[in-house]
LUMKOLKE-968908 format. One record per residue: residue number from 1; residue in one letter; x, y, z of N, C-alpha, C in turn. Coordinates in nm, 3 decimals, padded with zeros to 5 digits, always signed. Example, Ala and Ser with C-alpha at 12.3 -4.5 7.8 and 13.67 -1.06 7.14 Angstrom:
BEGIN
PT|n|res|n.east|n.north|n.up|ca.east|ca.north|ca.up|c.east|c.north|c.up
PT|1|A|+01.319|-00.569|+00.780|+01.230|-00.450|+00.780|+01.320|-00.330|+00.780
PT|2|S|+01.285|-00.225|+00.708|+01.367|-00.106|+00.714|+01.290|+00.003|+00.787
This chain:
BEGIN
PT|n|res|n.east|n.north|n.up|ca.east|ca.north|ca.up|c.east|c.north|c.up
PT|1|S|+00.455|-02.118|+02.339|+00.436|-02.284|+02.329|+00.376|-02.328|+02.186
PT|2|L|+00.322|-02.232|+02.113|+00.290|-02.265|+01.962|+00.354|-02.218|+01.897
PT|3|I|+00.363|-02.270|+01.723|+00.396|-02.208|+01.646|+00.293|-02.221|+01.534
PT|4|Q|+00.214|-02.164|+01.481|+00.104|-02.165|+01.427|+00.122|-02.106|+01.284
PT|5|I|+00.069|-02.166|+01.146|+00.076|-02.212|+01.029|-00.014|-02.157|+00.987
PT|6|L|-00.011|-02.123|+00.860|-00.162|-02.137|+00.768|-00.090|-02.128|+00.594
PT|7|S|-00.162|-02.252|+00.499|-00.084|-02.301|+00.418|-00.168|-02.213|+00.320
PT|8|E|-00.253|-02.209|+00.331|-00.391|-02.096|+00.259|-00.418|-02.027|+00.306
PT|9|P|-00.361|-01.903|+00.263|-00.415|-01.728|+00.307|-00.582|-01.735|+00.285
PT|10|T|-00.630|-01.773|+00.176|-00.799|-01.747|+00.188|-00.881|-01.847|+00.233
PT|11|D|-00.777|-01.895|+00.330|-00.873|-01.972|+00.424|-00.984|-01.913|+00.529
PT|12|I|-01.044|-01.958|+00.561|-01.170|-01.867|+00.620|-01.205|-01.948|+00.788
PT|13|N|-01.206|-02.038|+00.774|-01.250|-02.135|+00.897|-01.080|-02.214|+00.951
PT|14|G|-01.030|-02.223|+00.896|-00.875|-02.261|+00.951|-00.857|-02.364|+00.939
PT|15|D|-00.921|-02.442|+00.850|-00.880|-02.542|+00.795|-00.757|-02.604|+00.694
PT|16|C|-00.706|-02.509|+00.694|-00.543|-02.518|+00.656|-00.465|-02.488|+00.758
PT|17|A|-00.473|-02.475|+00.879|-00.432|-02.392|+00.978|-00.343|-02.495|+01.069
PT|18|Y|-00.182|-02.507|+01.109|-00.133|-02.635|+01.165|-00.068|-02.543|+01.244
PT|19|I|-00.101|-02.636|+01.401|-00.033|-02.608|+01.537|+00.050|-02.679|+01.574
PT|20|L|+00.180|-02.616|+01.569|+00.296|-02.716|+01.632|+00.293|-02.657|+01.813
PT|21|D|+00.296|-02.778|+01.808|+00.338|-02.753|+02.046|+00.463|-02.767|+02.011
PT|22|V|+00.540|-02.693|+02.048|+00.702|-02.653|+02.073|+00.759|-02.645|+02.237
PT|23|L|+00.633|-02.718|+02.288|+00.656|-02.664|+02.433|+00.767|-02.736|+02.512
PT|24|D|+00.876|-02.725|+02.553|+00.974|-02.822|+02.614|+01.043|-02.871|+02.515
PT|25|Q|+01.045|-02.820|+02.384|+01.074|-02.867|+02.288|+01.184|-02.829|+02.206
PT|26|P|+01.293|-02.708|+02.219|+01.369|-02.656|+02.119|+01.392|-02.735|+02.053
PT|27|E|+01.453|-02.825|+01.994|+01.490|-02.905|+01.925|+01.331|-02.858|+01.799
PT|28|L|+01.252|-02.875|+01.819|+01.226|-02.831|+01.714|+01.142|-02.747|+01.680
PT|29|V|+01.156|-02.616|+01.771|+01.208|-02.448|+01.780|+01.321|-02.437|+01.640
PT|30|T|+01.488|-02.511|+01.678|+01.553|-02.492|+01.577|+01.571|-02.502|+01.487
PT|31|A|+01.482|-02.648|+01.449|+01.466|-02.709|+01.341|+01.382|-02.606|+01.225
PT|32|F|+01.265|-02.549|+01.281|+01.145|-02.453|+01.245|+01.242|-02.302|+01.199
PT|33|V|+01.340|-02.276|+01.237|+01.423|-02.197|+01.220|+01.475|-02.226|+01.118
PT|34|K|+01.582|-02.340|+01.123|+01.658|-02.338|+01.031|+01.605|-02.361|+00.865
PT|35|Q|+01.454|-02.391|+00.852|+01.361|-02.477|+00.742|+01.285|-02.357|+00.693
PT|36|I|+01.238|-02.282|+00.798|+01.178|-02.178|+00.802|+01.182|-02.056|+00.756
PT|37|M|+01.194|-02.034|+00.870|+01.270|-01.905|+00.931|+01.361|-01.811|+00.844
PT|38|A|+01.459|-01.912|+00.850|+01.604|-01.873|+00.747|+01.585|-01.891|+00.616
PT|39|N|+01.492|-01.945|+00.578|+01.447|-01.922|+00.388|+01.434|-01.818|+00.351
PT|40|P|+01.495|-01.741|+00.306|+01.421|-01.579|+00.192|+01.307|-01.600|+00.125
PT|41|N|+01.281|-01.747|+00.085|+01.161|-01.758|-00.040|+01.118|-01.791|+00.060
PT|42|I|+01.056|-01.765|+00.164|+00.963|-01.797|+00.186|+00.886|-01.675|+00.296
PT|43|E|+00.798|-01.559|+00.271|+00.773|-01.489|+00.317|+00.649|-01.533|+00.457
PT|44|K|+00.730|-01.493|+00.600|+00.657|-01.513|+00.719|+00.585|-01.397|+00.749
PT|45|V|+00.456|-01.375|+00.783|+00.397|-01.302|+00.869|+00.343|-01.271|+00.966
PT|46|F|+00.355|-01.191|+01.080|+00.350|-01.187|+01.205|+00.246|-01.054|+01.240
PT|47|H|+00.196|-01.063|+01.353|+00.161|-00.938|+01.394|+00.239|-00.863|+01.507
PT|48|Y|+00.273|-00.769|+01.495|+00.402|-00.743|+01.612|+00.506|-00.853|+01.603
PT|49|A|+00.526|-00.824|+01.477|+00.683|-00.942|+01.452|+00.812|-00.955|+01.584
PT|50|K|+00.836|-00.812|+01.637|+00.924|-00.781|+01.706|+00.937|-00.915|+01.809
PT|51|C|+00.830|-00.939|+01.906|+00.856|-01.031|+01.968|+00.819|-01.185|+01.957
PT|52|D|+00.759|-01.189|+01.816|+00.760|-01.337|+01.790|+00.943|-01.349|+01.753
PT|53|L|+00.977|-01.289|+01.678|+01.111|-01.309|+01.649|+01.238|-01.350|+01.729
PT|54|H|+01.185|-01.247|+01.855|+01.244|-01.281|+01.989|+01.277|-01.412|+02.013
PT|55|Y|+01.196|-01.492|+01.981|+01.195|-01.646|+02.012|+01.220|-01.741|+01.880
PT|56|L|+01.239|-01.699|+01.760|+01.209|-01.761|+01.642|+01.365|-01.669|+01.565
PT|57|G|+01.436|-01.664|+01.600|+01.567|-01.668|+01.578|+01.697|-01.515|+01.532
PT|58|G|+01.548|-01.462|+01.588|+01.578|-01.276|+01.577|+01.623|-01.184|+01.429
PT|59|K|+01.663|-01.091|+01.448|+01.666|-01.080|+01.303|+01.821|-01.115|+01.252
PT|60|K|+01.906|-01.190|+01.271|+02.034|-01.182|+01.246|+01.959|-01.354|+01.145
PT|61|Q|+01.857|-01.448|+01.197|+01.831|-01.562|+01.158|+01.752|-01.550|+01.041
PT|62|A|+01.600|-01.478|+01.071|+01.532|-01.442|+01.022|+01.491|-01.373|+00.847
PT|63|K|+01.447|-01.460|+00.785|+01.439|-01.364|+00.640|+01.343|-01.297|+00.605
PT|64|N|+01.307|-01.237|+00.533|+01.172|-01.253|+00.420|+01.055|-01.217|+00.516
PT|65|V|+01.008|-01.132|+00.651|+00.938|-01.134|+00.723|+00.887|-00.999|+00.711
PT|66|T|+00.726|-01.020|+00.697|+00.679|-00.886|+00.726|+00.575|-00.893|+00.824
PT|67|C|+00.550|-00.757|+00.865|+00.504|-00.738|+01.041|+00.392|-00.613|+00.982
PT|68|T|+00.234|-00.679|+01.031|+00.134|-00.609|+00.992|+00.101|-00.517|+01.086
PT|69|F|+00.143|-00.519|+01.194|+00.164|-00.379|+01.279|+00.204|-00.276|+01.265
PT|70|N|+00.338|-00.329|+01.204|+00.408|-00.202|+01.133|+00.321|-00.131|+00.958
PT|71|L|+00.234|-00.264|+00.919|+00.188|-00.177|+00.805|+00.041|-00.096|+00.793
PT|72|V|+00.027|-00.126|+00.942|-00.136|-00.052|+00.971|-00.032|+00.051|+01.044
PT|73|K|+00.012|+00.038|+01.146|+00.086|+00.179|+01.204|+00.145|+00.302|+01.100
PT|74|K|+00.197|+00.267|+00.994|+00.241|+00.363|+00.867|+00.060|+00.421|+00.765
PT|75|L|-00.006|+00.297|+00.796|-00.163|+00.337|+00.700|-00.249|+00.478|+00.814
PT|76|T|-00.216|+00.446|+00.911|-00.260|+00.519|+01.041|-00.243|+00.645|+01.091
PT|77|Q|-00.106|+00.716|+01.019|-00.023|+00.792|+01.044|-00.101|+00.927|+00.965
PT|78|K|-00.149|+01.034|+01.166|-00.202|+01.126|+01.123|-00.159|+01.214|+00.999
PT|79|K|-00.001|+01.235|+00.942|-00.002|+01.316|+00.865|+00.002|+01.259|+00.728
PT|80|R|-00.035|+01.111|+00.712|-00.073|+01.104|+00.530|-00.243|+01.180|+00.516
PT|81|R|-00.299|+01.229|+00.391|-00.346|+01.244|+00.373|-00.511|+01.170|+00.363
PT|82|N|-00.493|+01.099|+00.377|-00.588|+01.036|+00.451|-00.519|+00.880|+00.510
PT|83|P|-00.554|+00.864|+00.680|-00.530|+00.777|+00.713|-00.610|+00.712|+00.733
PT|84|L|-00.593|+00.601|+00.774|-00.685|+00.457|+00.786|-00.720|+00.506|+00.926
PT|85|K|-00.869|+00.453|+00.984|-00.920|+00.464|+01.104|-00.943|+00.354|+01.118
PT|86|V|-00.912|+00.312|+01.229|-00.921|+00.229|+01.332|-00.906|+00.250|+01.462
PT|87|S|-01.022|+00.136|+01.539|-01.017|+00.141|+01.686|-00.886|+00.154|+01.790
PT|88|N|-00.821|+00.024|+01.703|-00.677|+00.006|+01.773|-00.605|-00.058|+01.675
PT|89|K|-00.499|-00.103|+01.677|-00.411|-00.178|+01.661|-00.429|-00.381|+01.654
PT|90|K|-00.482|-00.366|+01.724|-00.481|-00.563|+01.756|-00.538|-00.584|+01.634
PT|91|L|-00.506|-00.751|+01.636|-00.482|-00.851|+01.520|-00.665|-00.834|+01.515
PT|92|K|-00.730|-00.876|+01.606|-00.889|-00.932|+01.611|-00.944|-00.787|+01.567
PT|93|T|-00.920|-00.656|+01.655|-00.969|-00.530|+01.582|-00.925|-00.509|+01.462
PT|94|L|-00.872|-00.520|+01.413|-00.840|-00.532|+01.204|-00.905|-00.633|+01.179
PT|95|A|-00.928|-00.767|+01.235|-01.014|-00.903|+01.157|-01.119|-00.790|+01.137
PT|96|V|-01.181|-00.748|+01.237|-01.317|-00.747|+01.238|-01.402|-00.568|+01.164
PT|97|E|-01.275|-00.486|+01.170|-01.313|-00.407|+01.088|-01.253|-00.377|+00.981
PT|98|L|-01.173|-00.485|+00.944|-01.117|-00.395|+00.777|-01.135|-00.504|+00.708
PT|99|C|-01.189|-00.668|+00.776|-01.190|-00.770|+00.689|-01.357|-00.866|+00.739
PT|100|Q|-01.434|-00.766|+00.772|-01.554|-00.809|+00.826|-01.580|-00.927|+00.899
PT|101|F|-01.461|-00.987|+01.013|-01.505|-01.094|+01.040|-01.587|-01.052|+01.180
PT|102|S|-01.661|-01.179|+01.232|-01.801|-01.137|+01.292|-01.772|-01.236|+01.425
PT|103|S|-01.812|-01.243|+01.529|-01.783|-01.317|+01.641|-01.631|-01.373|+01.652
PT|104|V|-01.593|-01.284|+01.675|-01.377|-01.293|+01.687|-01.415|-01.331|+01.825
PT|105|D|-01.312|-01.440|+01.850|-01.307|-01.476|+02.031|-01.155|-01.421|+02.082
PT|106|A|-01.165|-01.336|+02.155|-01.011|-01.260|+02.181|-01.017|-01.335|+02.322
PT|107|E|-01.131|-01.400|+02.439|-01.128|-01.455|+02.547|-01.023|-01.531|+02.613
PT|108|E|-01.025|-01.643|+02.459|-00.871|-01.771|+02.495|-00.776|-01.716|+02.479
PT|109|Q|-00.743|-01.546|+02.501|-00.609|-01.493|+02.461|-00.514|-01.529|+02.611
PT|110|T|-00.600|-01.472|+02.702|-00.571|-01.534|+02.871|-00.581|-01.612|+02.934
PT|111|S|-00.641|-01.722|+02.861|-00.620|-01.861|+02.913|-00.508|-01.920|+02.921
PT|112|D|-00.515|-02.054|+03.016|-00.336|-02.106|+03.083|-00.294|-02.212|+02.950
PT|113|W|-00.203|-02.112|+02.837|-00.167|-02.148|+02.740|-00.020|-02.286|+02.747
PT|114|G|+00.005|-02.275|+02.942|+00.102|-02.369|+02.939|+00.062|-02.542|+02.998
PT|115|Q|-00.122|-02.505|+02.999|-00.188|-02.657|+03.046|-00.160|-02.731|+02.899
PT|116|R|-00.184|-02.906|+02.940|-00.183|-02.943|+02.894|-00.224|-03.091|+02.931
PT|117|P|-00.348|-03.100|+02.790|-00.381|-03.141|+02.662|-00.455|-02.966|+02.703
PT|118|L|-00.448|-02.894|+02.558|-00.523|-02.762|+02.516|-00.625|-02.786|+02.546
PT|119|T|-00.729|-02.707|+02.539|-00.850|-02.743|+02.482|-00.925|-02.696|+02.373
PT|120|E|-01.009|-02.727|+02.329|-01.080|-02.742|+02.158|-01.090|-02.587|+02.150
PT|121|K|-01.141|-02.511|+02.251|-01.177|-02.397|+02.234|-01.060|-02.301|+02.194
PT|122|Q|-00.908|-02.370|+02.259|-00.792|-02.265|+02.255|-00.700|-02.304|+02.118
PT|123|L|-00.759|-02.453|+02.079|-00.706|-02.513|+01.948|-00.765|-02.432|+01.836
PT|124|H|-00.911|-02.406|+01.852|-00.977|-02.340|+01.757|-00.937|-02.175|+01.759
PT|125|Y|-00.893|-02.133|+01.823|-00.848|-01.985|+01.887|-00.745|-01.967|+01.845
PT|126|A|-00.609|-02.031|+01.816|-00.530|-02.062|+01.739|-00.530|-02.116|+01.588
PT|127|K|-00.587|-02.199|+01.530|-00.621|-02.171|+01.437|-00.659|-02.032|+01.354
PT|128|M|-00.815|-02.021|+01.399|-00.853|-01.847|+01.364|-00.726|-01.745|+01.407
PT|129|D|-00.657|-01.742|+01.503|-00.503|-01.614|+01.511|-00.460|-01.632|+01.367
PT|130|T|-00.454|-01.733|+01.280|-00.364|-01.773|+01.119|-00.478|-01.691|+01.030
PT|131|V|-00.562|-01.782|+01.014|-00.712|-01.662|+00.945|-00.690|-01.543|+00.963
PT|132|Y|-00.740|-01.541|+01.058|-00.753|-01.320|+01.111|-00.599|-01.255|+00.986
PT|133|L|-00.496|-01.302|+01.063|-00.362|-01.241|+01.010|-00.289|-01.248|+00.880
PT|134|A|-00.391|-01.371|+00.823|-00.380|-01.411|+00.694|-00.475|-01.292|+00.597
PT|135|H|-00.554|-01.247|+00.668|-00.710|-01.189|+00.559|-00.604|-01.054|+00.602
PT|136|V|-00.576|-00.946|+00.741|-00.549|-00.829|+00.781|-00.415|-00.807|+00.688
PT|137|H|-00.329|-00.897|+00.658|-00.215|-00.918|+00.608|-00.259|-00.865|+00.427
PT|138|R|-00.377|-00.944|+00.346|-00.398|-00.932|+00.247|-00.478|-00.760|+00.222
PT|139|R|-00.564|-00.761|+00.306|-00.624|-00.635|+00.328|-00.534|-00.516|+00.319
PT|140|L|-00.457|-00.545|+00.401|-00.344|-00.381|+00.437|-00.264|-00.404|+00.327
PT|141|L|-00.235|-00.522|+00.281|-00.159|-00.460|+00.148|-00.252|-00.384|+00.040
PT|142|E|-00.358|-00.432|+00.010|-00.425|-00.372|-00.103|-00.467|-00.203|-00.029
PT|143|L|-00.443|-00.156|+00.114|-00.522|-00.015|+00.127|-00.389|+00.062|+00.077
PT|144|T|-00.251|-00.048|+00.115|-00.138|+00.000|+00.114|-00.129|+00.084|-00.080
PT|145|A|-00.146|-00.019|-00.133|-00.156|+00.007|-00.310|-00.234|+00.155|-00.314
PT|146|L|-00.380|+00.069|-00.222|-00.456|+00.233|-00.261|-00.388|+00.351|-00.246
PT|147|R|-00.324|+00.362|-00.111|-00.253|+00.484|-00.093|-00.165|+00.532|-00.220
PT|148|K|-00.056|+00.449|-00.282|-00.033|+00.517|-00.365|-00.067|+00.522|-00.471
PT|149|V|-00.161|+00.487|-00.538|-00.232|+00.522|-00.625|-00.268|+00.648|-00.603
PT|150|E|-00.331|+00.705|-00.511|-00.410|+00.792|-00.461|-00.260|+00.956|-00.459
PT|151|K|-00.141|+00.919|-00.379|-00.089|+00.975|-00.358|-00.001|+01.032|-00.533
PT|152|F|-00.037|+00.916|-00.589|+00.039|+00.946|-00.742|-00.116|+01.052|-00.830
PT|153|Q|-00.204|+01.029|-00.754|-00.318|+01.101|-00.853|-00.279|+01.305|-00.808
PT|154|H|-00.207|+01.284|-00.699|-00.194|+01.379|-00.624|-00.127|+01.457|-00.633
PT|155|I|+00.008|+01.408|-00.717|+00.121|+01.445|-00.743|+00.111|+01.602|-00.835
PT|156|P|+00.169|+01.712|-00.819|+00.194|+01.839|-00.838|+00.271|+01.837|-00.979
PT|157|F|+00.191|+01.889|-01.117|+00.359|+01.929|-01.216|+00.459|+02.040|-01.198
PT|158|R|+00.532|+02.018|-01.225|+00.640|+02.070|-01.217|+00.737|+02.133|-01.361
PT|159|V|+00.820|+02.183|-01.392|+00.844|+02.267|-01.489|+00.902|+02.147|-01.538
PT|160|T|+01.012|+02.100|-01.501|+01.145|+01.931|-01.522|+00.984|+01.855|-01.593
PT|161|H|+00.858|+01.801|-01.538|+00.765|+01.697|-01.562|+00.737|+01.737|-01.716
PT|162|V|+00.756|+01.913|-01.727|+00.633|+01.946|-01.849|+00.780|+01.922|-01.969
PT|163|R|+00.859|+01.965|-01.933|+01.040|+01.955|-02.015|+01.004|+01.856|-02.099
PT|164|V|+01.067|+01.759|-01.953|+01.067|+01.587|-01.998|+00.932|+01.572|-02.084
PT|165|A|+00.857|+01.554|-02.073|+00.650|+01.503|-02.170|+00.709|+01.560|-02.305
PT|166|L|+00.734|+01.726|-02.306|+00.771|+01.778|-02.420|+00.860|+01.697|-02.506
PT|167|E|+00.967|+01.682|-02.447|+01.079|+01.645|-02.540|+01.100|+01.509|-02.547
PT|168|C|+01.025|+01.427|-02.425|+01.014|+01.284|-02.464|+00.867|+01.193|-02.391
PT|169|P|+00.770|+01.248|-02.476|+00.629|+01.156|-02.445|+00.699|+01.045|-02.327
PT|170|R|+00.732|+00.938|-02.424|+00.741|+00.831|-02.351|+00.781|+00.764|-02.233
PT|171|L|+00.924|+00.882|-02.211|+00.993|+00.879|-02.100|+00.930|+00.929|-01.944
PT|172|F|+00.822|+01.036|-02.014|+00.749|+01.058|-01.911|+00.630|+01.016|-01.876
PT|173|Y|+00.557|+00.958|-01.966|+00.463|+00.841|-01.947|+00.496|+00.733|-01.869
PT|174|F|+00.597|+00.686|-01.856|+00.644|+00.565|-01.791|+00.707|+00.623|-01.599
PT|175|G|+00.741|+00.699|-01.652|+00.841|+00.759|-01.540|+00.720|+00.820|-01.408
PT|176|Y|+00.563|+00.909|-01.530|+00.516|+00.973|-01.392|+00.407|+00.863|-01.410
PT|177|R|+00.377|+00.778|-01.464|+00.245|+00.697|-01.434|+00.295|+00.560|-01.327
PT|178|F|+00.428|+00.521|-01.356|+00.470|+00.396|-01.263|+00.525|+00.431|-01.157
PT|179|R|+00.594|+00.551|-01.170|+00.674|+00.613|-01.044|+00.804|+00.538|-01.021
PT|180|K|+00.849|+00.525|-01.161|+00.990|+00.471|-01.186|+01.130|+00.617|-01.227
PT|181|K|+01.203|+00.579|-01.156|+01.321|+00.643|-01.161|+01.370|+00.655|-01.327
PT|182|T|+01.353|+00.771|-01.367|+01.389|+00.797|-01.533|+01.535|+00.881|-01.498
PT|183|M|+01.627|+00.832|-01.610|+01.709|+00.956|-01.664|+01.697|+00.999|-01.742
PT|184|F|+01.708|+01.124|-01.777|+01.685|+01.185|-01.970|+01.806|+01.217|-01.976
PT|185|L|+01.830|+01.199|-02.098|+01.991|+01.247|-02.157|+01.872|+01.298|-02.267
PT|186|Q|+01.907|+01.461|-02.310|+01.847|+01.512|-02.415|+01.940|+01.504|-02.552
PT|187|S|+01.885|+01.465|-02.658|+01.963|+01.440|-02.793|+02.003|+01.543|-02.839
PT|188|N|+02.080|+01.577|-02.894|+02.194|+01.653|-03.015|+02.090|+01.809|-03.014
PT|189|Q|+01.964|+01.778|-03.091|+01.896|+01.828|-03.148|+01.819|+01.846|-03.079
PT|190|S|+01.848|+01.987|-03.027|+01.742|+02.057|-02.897|+01.590|+02.084|-02.932
PT|191|A|+01.510|+02.038|-02.906|+01.412|+02.076|-02.931|+01.331|+02.228|-02.914
PT|192|D|+01.244|+02.272|-03.016|+01.188|+02.379|-02.976|+01.060|+02.350|-02.894
PT|193|I|+01.047|+02.335|-02.727|+00.964|+02.385|-02.661|+00.899|+02.461|-02.662
PT|194|S|+00.918|+02.597|-02.653|+00.860|+02.699|-02.641|+00.698|+02.715|-02.712
PT|195|S|+00.720|+02.680|-02.839|+00.631|+02.672|-02.902|+00.528|+02.590|-02.848
PT|196|A|+00.525|+02.461|-02.825|+00.439|+02.363|-02.778|+00.451|+02.395|-02.645
PT|197|F|+00.481|+02.483|-02.563|+00.476|+02.528|-02.409|+00.375|+02.636|-02.425
PT|198|N|+00.381|+02.737|-02.541|+00.306|+02.809|-02.590|+00.130|+02.753|-02.580
PT|199|D|+00.175|+02.696|-02.689|+00.036|+02.601|-02.752|-00.042|+02.568|-02.648
PT|200|L|+00.028|+02.497|-02.550|-00.049|+02.413|-02.416|-00.092|+02.549|-02.313
PT|201|S|-00.037|+02.622|-02.312|-00.104|+02.712|-02.225|-00.202|+02.817|-02.235
PT|202|E|-00.197|+02.808|-02.413|-00.325|+02.874|-02.481|-00.438|+02.758|-02.530
PT|203|Q|-00.411|+02.639|-02.484|-00.524|+02.525|-02.426|-00.593|+02.535|-02.339
PT|204|F|-00.514|+02.540|-02.204|-00.497|+02.551|-02.075|-00.603|+02.659|-02.082
PT|205|I|-00.598|+02.774|-02.136|-00.694|+02.930|-02.101|-00.827|+02.844|-02.156
PT|206|N|-00.768|+02.851|-02.287|-00.971|+02.769|-02.333|-01.009|+02.718|-02.241
PT|207|I|-00.957|+02.589|-02.271|-01.024|+02.492|-02.180|-01.080|+02.525|-02.024
PT|208|A|-01.021|+02.654|-01.941|-01.059|+02.699|-01.862|-01.185|+02.785|-01.870
PT|209|Q|-01.165|+02.869|-02.004|-01.322|+02.927|-01.985|-01.435|+02.840|-02.022
PT|210|Q|-01.402|+02.734|-02.127|-01.520|+02.657|-02.150|-01.555|+02.516|-02.043
PT|211|E|-01.444|+02.497|-01.994|-01.487|+02.364|-01.930|-01.576|+02.394|-01.794
PT|212|S|-01.711|+02.378|-01.793|-01.755|+02.410|-01.663|-01.709|+02.350|-01.477
PT|213|Q|-01.638|+02.227|-01.518|-01.550|+02.199|-01.417|-01.474|+02.273|-01.326
PT|214|F|-01.409|+02.398|-01.418|-01.287|+02.501|-01.402|-01.389|+02.552|-01.272
PT|215|S|-01.518|+02.608|-01.352|-01.588|+02.719|-01.295|-01.613|+02.653|-01.127
PT|216|T|-01.648|+02.534|-01.125|-01.763|+02.492|-01.005|-01.606|+02.502|-00.894
PT|217|L|-01.485|+02.491|-00.933|-01.399|+02.533|-00.877|-01.393|+02.651|-00.761
PT|218|F|-01.443|+02.782|-00.795|-01.464|+02.872|-00.758|-01.600|+02.918|-00.727
PT|219|E|-01.733|+02.870|-00.710|-01.854|+02.866|-00.600|-01.821|+02.947|-00.490
PT|220|L|-01.782|+02.897|-00.377|-01.743|+02.894|-00.241|-01.725|+03.066|-00.262
PT|221|P|-01.728|+03.126|-00.103|-01.645|+03.284|-00.097|-01.513|+03.258|-00.141
PT|222|F|-01.460|+03.342|-00.180|-01.337|+03.366|-00.148|-01.248|+03.367|-00.046
PT|223|E|-01.282|+03.414|+00.075|-01.264|+03.356|+00.205|-01.253|+03.274|+00.220
PT|224|Q|-01.254|+03.122|+00.150|-01.342|+02.992|+00.176|-01.215|+02.943|+00.115
PT|225|L|-01.167|+02.978|-00.014|-01.104|+02.904|-00.113|-00.993|+02.853|-00.038
PT|226|Q|-00.916|+02.718|-00.062|-00.830|+02.669|+00.015|-00.678|+02.673|-00.164
PT|227|E|-00.622|+02.773|-00.110|-00.545|+02.787|-00.271|-00.489|+02.697|-00.303
PT|228|E|-00.405|+02.557|-00.233|-00.341|+02.475|-00.285|-00.438|+02.351|-00.279
PT|229|Q|-00.577|+02.357|-00.261|-00.645|+02.262|-00.324|-00.683|+02.247|-00.417
PT|230|V|-00.762|+02.419|-00.494|-00.773|+02.469|-00.557|-00.677|+02.378|-00.729
PT|231|T|-00.574|+02.443|-00.629|-00.429|+02.459|-00.727|-00.426|+02.292|-00.782
PT|232|A|-00.405|+02.262|-00.675|-00.413|+02.070|-00.713|-00.571|+02.045|-00.829
PT|233|Q|-00.629|+02.080|-00.803|-00.731|+02.043|-00.855|-00.770|+02.115|-01.023
PT|234|I|-00.720|+02.237|-01.019|-00.702|+02.259|-01.157|-00.592|+02.209|-01.219
PT|235|Q|-00.507|+02.127|-01.192|-00.371|+02.080|-01.262|-00.463|+01.925|-01.296
PT|236|E|-00.515|+01.902|-01.185|-00.574|+01.746|-01.253|-00.718|+01.759|-01.323
PT|237|L|-00.749|+01.860|-01.384|-00.830|+01.845|-01.479|-00.728|+01.933|-01.626
PT|238|F|-00.635|+02.050|-01.587|-00.568|+02.075|-01.688|-00.502|+01.886|-01.690
PT|239|Y|-00.467|+01.832|-01.677|-00.335|+01.666|-01.717|-00.503|+01.613|-01.793
PT|240|K|-00.619|+01.603|-01.713|-00.723|+01.543|-01.781|-00.796|+01.546|-01.923
PT|241|F|-00.788|+01.783|-01.926|-00.792|+01.770|-02.080|-00.719|+01.793|-02.177
PT|242|A|-00.594|+01.788|-02.148|-00.493|+01.887|-02.190|-00.385|+01.801|-02.232
PT|243|F|-00.292|+01.780|-02.106|-00.171|+01.717|-02.121|-00.163|+01.572|-02.143
PT|244|F|-00.278|+01.471|-02.102|-00.271|+01.353|-02.100|-00.298|+01.328|-02.274
PT|245|P|-00.376|+01.359|-02.306|-00.429|+01.370|-02.455|-00.316|+01.419|-02.530
PT|246|Y|-00.219|+01.493|-02.546|-00.099|+01.510|-02.556|-00.034|+01.424|-02.600
PT|247|V|+00.042|+01.372|-02.442|+00.165|+01.259|-02.409|+00.031|+01.147|-02.487
PT|248|Q|-00.087|+01.135|-02.476|-00.138|+00.993|-02.535|-00.105|+00.984|-02.685
PT|249|A|-00.108|+01.084|-02.720|-00.127|+01.104|-02.909|-00.006|+01.103|-02.961
PT|250|A|+00.118|+01.155|-02.857|+00.293|+01.174|-02.890|+00.354|+01.022|-02.862
PT|251|V|+00.253|+00.943|-02.766|+00.348|+00.823|-02.731|+00.288|+00.683|-02.845
PT|252|F|+00.200|+00.735|-02.908|+00.104|+00.667|-02.973|+00.175|+00.681|-03.135
PT|253|K|+00.196|+00.780|-03.188|+00.271|+00.838|-03.252|+00.430|+00.794|-03.319
PT|254|I|+00.464|+00.796|-03.187|+00.608|+00.710|-03.146|+00.649|+00.555|-03.187
PT|255|V|+00.516|+00.496|-03.113|+00.530|+00.376|-03.132|+00.424|+00.323|-03.272
PT|256|N|+00.366|+00.410|-03.316|+00.302|+00.301|-03.456|+00.413|+00.402|-03.571
């Protein structure tokens, strides 16, 4: 019976919230769907959008819709390297646990929303609902971006990555750093990558022997070592001490 809108996503007290009472006013709902829901230039954010869209034009008419329930569902998947941990996926819970809101009132949700006029508590609840949603949405976007960075940091090197980096450092840098799909076209003159590859291999051996961070990876008893974890850490250290400096120098040489 209500359509709630927040015009300023940083609002923390509901001053920028608009409450549209559309009870028994289908013409207002129709106008809202045409002007707002169907407009692809306006992002509409819902928590559990499937339910709201049932009354606001459905999937065919609604454009540019974001569902925070789906966002948190992806972040809490157990198969992720570091899944998000929350008590449940309810909006009020996320507002408290992710955005540090306090005194979140959930009692009015079960009150009689068909009565008119609505009480002050109900109107305040409706306003704050939009505030919680906006802040939870922004926080989930931040966490999603952070997970992408963490995923990038744990991407293993492969032979194809090394070859691209050696023959075209700039292409490697943009493709690997920004996770863009790149196409590598080899020049007519084939580069002698064997010597460069051997040089990097020798650098790796020397660094592994001299750098203390490598030796600390093997401090645990042999039976407690995790092969995949140690391998990934070795790759990260090699990238840090040898491979990235090489790529950085090569790109700098090309640019200048």
